[in-house]
Residue, then its C-alpha position, 0 to 999 in steps of 0.5 A: x500499500x501507499x504509506x502515505x495513504x491515511x485512509x487505507x491505513x485506518x482501513x488495514x488496521x481496522x481489519x487487524x482488529x477485528x473491523x473495529x470502526x476507528x471512524x467512530x473514536x476520535x481519540x483513536x483516530x488521532x491516535x492513529x494519525x500520530x502513529x502514521x506520521x512517524x512511522x510513514x517515513x520510516x516505513x518509506x526508508x525500510x526500516x522493520x517494525x522489529x526494528x522500533x520494537x527494539x528501540x522501544x525496549x531499550x528505552x523502556x528499560x531506562x525508565x525505570x533505572x532512570x526514576x530510581x534516581x530520584x529528585x526530578x529524574x521521575x520528570x525525565x522517566x515520566x517523558x520517556x514513558x510518553x516516547x515508549x507509548x509512541x514508538x509502541x504505535x509506530x511499530x505497529x504502523x511500519x508494520x502496515x504500512x509495509x505489510x511486514x508484520x510476522x509472528x515473531x514481530x508480534x512475540x518481540x511486541x509483547x514482550x517489550x510490552x510486558x518488559x515496559x509494564x514491569x519497569x514502571x513498576x520498577x520505577x514506582x518501587x523505586x520511589x517508594x511504593x510499597x514492595x507487596x503493592x507493586x509485587x501484586x500489580x507485577x503480578x496481576x499484569x502478567x497474569x491478565x496478559x497471560x490470559x489474553x495471549x492464551x486465549x488469542x491462541x485459542x482464536x479468541x479475538x476482538x471483543x473477547x480480548x478487550x478490557x477497560x483497562x489496558x496498557x494505554x491505562x497502564x502507560x497513563x498511570x505509570x507516567x503520571x505517577x512518575x510526572x508527580x514524584x518529579x514535580x514535588x519530590x517531597x511527596x514522591x512517595x505517597x504519589x507513587x503509591x497512589x499510582x501503584x494502588x490504581x494500577x493493580x485495583x485496575x488490573x484486577x478489574x481487568x482480570x476479571x473481564x477478561x476471565x469472563x470474556x473468553x470464558x463466555x467465548x470459549x463455553x461449548x468447543x469441544x474439549x481437548x482430550x490431550x489437556 
């Protein structure tokens, strides 16, 4: 496809996401426009989507390391969260625009997403959020995404894999928590504790919603006797 064809990109993205009508959601359209703006030049230059994903992984690791420095450094960590979020959309845009999406690329993308989630949680913990709370956030995040991945492997797609608080919500929570900690370092521990608490609660909601949705979609399917 023509990498500069924004409407064609919208259509292809919709088909790849269960027919979701992107034009019905202004925030989604705005996000896809941003991803296309950065992704189109990379697609023209032959940059692979996996390369973009790997760069995003490096930036994601830096989030936790920078936040752990304390003081005003969490402001930079929050900015890096924004970069991670943008790259997360750009790699998908490059894959769609160049028709180069692969199974391995999707695996790497999921791996980098989990690294990003854990790196943000490490940053919250390093700034004073209670260890047990952060551990709960990490375990529940991995559990929920594990359910999502397992359901996808069983052929569940579309609405069956949708939960209200997903990774964009985690990026917002982590980014805002780090930003607030950098703005007022004196209350950083309180700020990141609130962020970790919200993260944990929303992840519980997401996991329960996923389990219910997946169970509903899989109910009635023939049992695999090899299990």
